[in-house]
C-alpha positions as a Markdown table, in Angstrom:
| # | Residue | x | y | z |
|---|---|---|---|---|
| 1 | Met | -2.4 | -20.4 | -16.7 |
| 2 | Glu | -5.8 | -23.0 | -16.6 |
| 3 | Arg | -7.6 | -20.7 | -15.1 |
| 4 | Gly | -9.1 | -17.1 | -15.3 |
| 5 | Phe | -7.6 | -14.6 | -12.8 |
| 6 | Phe | -9.6 | -11.2 | -11.6 |
| 7 | Val | -7.5 | -8.3 | -10.4 |
| 8 | Val | -9.3 | -5.1 | -9.7 |
| 9 | Val | -7.3 | -1.7 | -8.9 |
| 10 | Asp | -9.4 | 0.9 | -7.5 |
| 11 | Gly | -8.9 | 4.0 | -5.4 |
| 12 | Ile | -9.7 | 7.9 | -5.6 |
| 13 | Asp | -9.2 | 10.2 | -8.8 |
| 14 | Gly | -5.5 | 10.6 | -9.2 |
| 15 | Cys | -4.3 | 7.6 | -6.8 |
| 16 | Gly | -2.1 | 6.4 | -9.9 |
| 17 | Lys | -4.4 | 3.2 | -10.8 |
| 18 | Ser | -3.6 | 3.4 | -14.5 |
| 19 | Thr | 0.1 | 3.8 | -14.1 |
| 20 | Val | 0.1 | 0.3 | -11.5 |
| 21 | Ile | -2.2 | -1.7 | -13.8 |
| 22 | Lys | 0.6 | -0.8 | -16.8 |
| 23 | Gly | 3.3 | -2.0 | -14.0 |
| 24 | Ile | 0.9 | -4.9 | -13.6 |
| 25 | Lys | 0.7 | -5.9 | -16.9 |
| 26 | Asp | 4.7 | -5.5 | -17.7 |
| 27 | Phe | 5.5 | -7.5 | -15.0 |
| 28 | Leu | 3.1 | -10.4 | -15.8 |
| 29 | Ile | 4.8 | -10.1 | -19.4 |
| 30 | Ser | 8.3 | -10.5 | -17.6 |
| 31 | Leu | 7.0 | -13.7 | -16.1 |
| 32 | Gly | 6.3 | -15.2 | -19.5 |
| 33 | Ile | 2.6 | -14.8 | -19.7 |
| 34 | Asn | 1.2 | -14.3 | -23.1 |
| 35 | Arg | 0.3 | -10.2 | -23.7 |
| 36 | Asn | -3.0 | -12.0 | -25.8 |
| 37 | Lys | -3.7 | -13.4 | -21.9 |
| 38 | Ile | -3.7 | -10.5 | -20.5 |
| 39 | Phe | -7.2 | -8.5 | -20.8 |
| 40 | Ile | -7.2 | -4.6 | -19.6 |
| 41 | Thr | -10.5 | -3.0 | -19.1 |
| 42 | Lys | -12.4 | -0.3 | -16.7 |
| 43 | Glu | -15.7 | 1.2 | -15.8 |
| 44 | Pro | -17.6 | 3.2 | -16.6 |
| 45 | Ser | -17.4 | 0.9 | -19.9 |
| 46 | Asn | -17.9 | 1.3 | -23.4 |
| 47 | Ser | -21.8 | 0.2 | -23.1 |
| 48 | Ile | -24.5 | 2.9 | -23.7 |
| 49 | Phe | -25.3 | 3.2 | -19.8 |
| 50 | Gly | -21.5 | 3.5 | -19.3 |
| 51 | His | -21.4 | 6.6 | -22.2 |
| 52 | Lys | -24.3 | 8.1 | -20.3 |
| 53 | Ile | -21.9 | 7.8 | -16.8 |
| 54 | Lys | -19.1 | 9.7 | -18.8 |
| 55 | Glu | -21.4 | 12.5 | -20.0 |
| 56 | Ile | -22.9 | 12.8 | -16.8 |
| 57 | Leu | -19.3 | 12.9 | -14.9 |
| 58 | Arg | -18.2 | 15.9 | -17.5 |
| 59 | Lys | -21.3 | 18.0 | -17.6 |
| 60 | Gln | -22.7 | 17.8 | -14.1 |
| 61 | Lys | -21.6 | 20.7 | -11.5 |
| 62 | Asn | -23.2 | 19.2 | -8.2 |
| 63 | Glu | -21.8 | 16.5 | -6.7 |
| 64 | Tyr | -24.1 | 15.4 | -4.7 |
| 65 | Gln | -27.2 | 16.0 | -7.5 |
| 66 | Asn | -28.8 | 12.6 | -9.1 |
| 67 | Lys | -27.0 | 9.9 | -7.0 |
| 68 | Glu | -30.0 | 7.4 | -7.6 |
| 69 | Leu | -29.2 | 8.1 | -11.2 |
| 70 | Ile | -26.0 | 7.7 | -10.8 |
| 71 | Thr | -26.3 | 4.4 | -8.9 |
| 72 | Glu | -28.6 | 2.7 | -11.3 |
| 73 | Leu | -26.7 | 3.5 | -14.1 |
| 74 | Tyr | -23.5 | 2.4 | -13.1 |
| 75 | Leu | -25.3 | -1.3 | -11.7 |
| 76 | Lys | -26.9 | -1.6 | -15.4 |
| 77 | Asp | -23.3 | -0.8 | -16.7 |
| 78 | Arg | -21.2 | -3.2 | -14.8 |
| 79 | Lys | -24.2 | -5.8 | -15.7 |
| 80 | Glu | -23.0 | -5.3 | -19.2 |
| 81 | His | -19.7 | -5.3 | -18.4 |
| 82 | Val | -19.2 | -8.6 | -16.6 |
| 83 | Lys | -21.5 | -10.5 | -18.8 |
| 84 | Lys | -20.2 | -9.4 | -22.1 |
| 85 | Glu | -16.3 | -8.8 | -21.3 |
| 86 | Ile | -15.0 | -9.6 | -18.1 |
| 87 | Leu | -16.5 | -13.4 | -17.7 |
| 88 | Pro | -15.6 | -14.4 | -21.3 |
| 89 | Ala | -12.3 | -13.3 | -20.6 |
| 90 | Leu | -12.0 | -15.2 | -17.8 |
| 91 | Lys | -13.7 | -18.3 | -18.9 |
| 92 | Asp | -10.8 | -18.0 | -21.9 |
| 93 | Ser | -8.1 | -18.3 | -19.1 |
| 94 | Lys | -7.2 | -14.4 | -19.1 |
| 95 | Ile | -6.0 | -12.7 | -16.4 |
| 96 | Val | -8.4 | -9.3 | -16.4 |
| 97 | Leu | -7.1 | -6.0 | -15.1 |
| 98 | Cys | -9.9 | -3.8 | -14.3 |
| 99 | Asp | -9.7 | -0.4 | -13.5 |
| 100 | Arg | -12.6 | 0.8 | -11.0 |
| 101 | Tyr | -15.1 | -1.9 | -10.2 |
| 102 | Ile | -17.8 | -2.6 | -7.7 |
| 103 | Tyr | -15.8 | -1.1 | -4.5 |
| 104 | Ser | -16.1 | 2.4 | -6.6 |
| 105 | Thr | -19.5 | 2.4 | -6.5 |
| 106 | Ile | -19.7 | 2.0 | -3.1 |
| 107 | Ala | -17.3 | 4.7 | -2.1 |
| 108 | Tyr | -18.2 | 7.5 | -4.5 |
| 109 | Gln | -21.9 | 7.2 | -4.4 |
| 110 | Ser | -22.2 | 6.7 | -0.6 |
| 111 | Ala | -20.0 | 10.2 | -0.2 |
| 112 | Gln | -22.7 | 11.3 | -2.9 |
| 113 | Gly | -25.2 | 10.1 | 0.1 |
| 114 | Met | -26.7 | 6.6 | -0.7 |
| 115 | Ser | -26.5 | 4.2 | 2.2 |
| 116 | Met | -23.6 | 2.2 | 2.0 |
| 117 | Glu | -25.0 | -0.8 | 3.2 |
| 118 | Glu | -27.7 | -0.9 | 0.4 |
| 119 | Leu | -24.6 | -0.4 | -1.9 |
| 120 | Ile | -23.2 | -3.5 | -1.3 |
| 121 | Lys | -26.3 | -5.7 | -1.3 |
| 122 | Gln | -27.3 | -4.2 | -4.7 |
| 123 | Asn | -23.6 | -5.6 | -5.9 |
| 124 | Glu | -23.6 | -8.9 | -4.5 |
| 125 | Glu | -24.5 | -10.1 | -7.3 |
| 126 | Phe | -21.3 | -9.5 | -9.1 |
| 127 | Thr | -18.3 | -11.5 | -9.9 |
| 128 | Lys | -16.1 | -11.2 | -7.3 |
| 129 | Pro | -12.4 | -10.5 | -8.1 |
| 130 | Asn | -9.5 | -12.6 | -6.8 |
| 131 | Val | -7.4 | -9.6 | -5.8 |
| 132 | Val | -8.8 | -5.7 | -5.0 |
| 133 | Ile | -6.1 | -3.6 | -4.6 |
| 134 | Ile | -7.2 | -0.5 | -3.1 |
| 135 | Leu | -4.1 | 2.3 | -3.9 |
| 136 | Asp | -4.7 | 5.0 | -0.6 |
| 137 | Ile | -3.8 | 8.5 | -1.4 |
| 138 | Asp | -4.0 | 11.8 | 0.5 |
| 139 | Pro | -6.8 | 13.6 | -2.0 |
| 140 | Lys | -4.6 | 17.0 | -1.5 |
| 141 | Asp | -2.2 | 15.1 | -3.2 |
| 142 | Ala | -4.5 | 13.1 | -5.7 |
| 143 | Ile | -5.7 | 16.9 | -6.8 |
| 144 | Lys | -2.1 | 18.0 | -7.5 |
| 145 | Arg | -1.6 | 15.0 | -9.5 |
| 146 | Ile | -4.9 | 15.7 | -11.7 |
| 147 | Asn | -3.9 | 19.1 | -12.4 |
| 148 | Leu | -0.8 | 18.0 | -13.7 |
| 149 | Asp | -2.1 | 15.5 | -15.9 |
| 150 | Lys | -1.5 | 17.3 | -19.7 |
| 151 | Asn | -4.6 | 14.2 | -20.8 |
| 152 | Arg | -7.0 | 16.2 | -18.6 |
| 153 | Asp | -8.9 | 19.2 | -20.4 |
| 154 | Lys | -10.9 | 19.8 | -17.0 |
| 155 | Lys | -11.8 | 18.3 | -13.6 |
| 156 | Glu | -14.8 | 15.9 | -13.6 |
| 157 | Leu | -17.6 | 15.9 | -11.1 |
| 158 | Phe | -15.9 | 14.3 | -8.4 |
| 159 | Glu | -12.4 | 15.4 | -8.8 |
| 160 | Lys | -12.9 | 17.7 | -5.8 |
| 161 | Glu | -10.8 | 17.7 | -2.5 |
| 162 | Glu | -13.7 | 17.4 | 0.0 |
| 163 | Phe | -15.7 | 15.1 | -1.6 |
| 164 | Leu | -12.6 | 13.0 | -2.5 |
| 165 | Lys | -12.1 | 12.9 | 1.3 |
| 166 | Lys | -15.6 | 11.6 | 2.2 |
| 167 | Val | -14.5 | 8.7 | -0.7 |
| 168 | Arg | -11.1 | 8.3 | 0.8 |
| 169 | Glu | -12.7 | 7.5 | 4.0 |
| 170 | Asn | -15.3 | 5.0 | 2.6 |
| 171 | Phe | -12.6 | 3.0 | 0.6 |
| 172 | Leu | -10.9 | 2.6 | 3.5 |
| 173 | Lys | -14.1 | 1.2 | 5.4 |
| 174 | Leu | -14.3 | -1.4 | 2.7 |
| 175 | Lys | -11.6 | -3.9 | 4.0 |
| 176 | Ala | -13.9 | -4.3 | 7.3 |
| 177 | Leu | -17.1 | -4.5 | 5.5 |
| 178 | Met | -16.3 | -6.8 | 3.2 |
| 179 | Glu | -14.5 | -9.5 | 4.9 |
| 180 | Asp | -15.2 | -12.2 | 2.2 |
| 181 | Glu | -12.9 | -10.3 | -0.3 |
| 182 | Asn | -9.2 | -10.5 | -0.8 |
| 183 | Ile | -9.2 | -6.3 | -0.4 |
| 184 | Ile | -5.3 | -5.0 | 0.0 |
| 185 | Ile | -4.8 | -1.0 | 0.8 |
| 186 | Ile | -1.4 | -0.3 | -0.1 |
| 187 | Asp | 0.0 | 3.5 | 0.7 |
| 188 | Gly | -0.1 | 4.8 | -3.2 |
| 189 | Ser | 1.5 | 7.8 | -2.2 |
| 190 | Lys | 4.9 | 6.2 | -2.1 |
| 191 | Pro | 7.2 | 6.8 | -5.2 |
| 192 | Lys | 5.8 | 4.7 | -8.2 |
| 193 | Glu | 8.2 | 2.2 | -8.1 |
| 194 | Asp | 7.7 | 1.0 | -4.7 |
| 195 | Val | 4.1 | 1.1 | -5.2 |
| 196 | Ile | 4.6 | -1.1 | -8.2 |
| 197 | Lys | 6.8 | -3.4 | -6.2 |
| 198 | Glu | 4.4 | -4.3 | -3.5 |
| 199 | Val | 1.6 | -4.6 | -5.9 |
| 200 | Lys | 3.7 | -7.1 | -8.1 |
| 201 | Asn | 4.8 | -9.0 | -4.5 |
| 202 | Ile | 1.0 | -9.4 | -3.9 |
| 203 | Leu | 0.1 | -10.7 | -7.1 |
| 204 | Glu | 3.4 | -12.8 | -7.2 |
| 205 | Lys | 1.8 | -14.9 | -4.0 |
| 206 | Ser | -2.2 | -14.5 | -5.1 |
| 207 | Leu | -1.1 | -16.2 | -8.6 |
| 208 | Leu | 1.0 | -19.5 | -6.6 |
| 209 | Glu | -1.8 | -20.1 | -4.6 |
């Protein structure tokens, strides 16, 4: 590839983002793309602000507290993430696969009580992805997946069914609210093979454009 390509996979906790990103990587390699040209990253990132966010997600009990602080930390973390990791990778003609991005901040922090319109404005400065894939899943099923995940020692702040219902509703609003972005919502509750196949078809079309 002669140019970078930016893909975001987003959605509520337990929707299967990590599985889909691995599926995308395997698919790209099968197309003959060098694995060194595939850059996988996620948010919160490993910046000092990202570590503060992770600490809050682990320790805070009330999902509605500190919404302004969490929003501010995400914006600062994203600024560092884009500048130091995403943009350099794109300039090096890499395919960037990002687990969560501005869409999570808009969906989650508006569920906390922040203005969705204001959150969209605050994130306008950041690099737009070529493709945004939002995995839609019922929060009840998402919580079941989280409970079955042996890699999680305990639930994080937002991993609560009632809260995730609000977050899901917000994710589903984004396509209409952000018409200038290539947001594609797919059913994440289907078998993972079917989900990955659908994502492959989307990316194949986008990469050939």
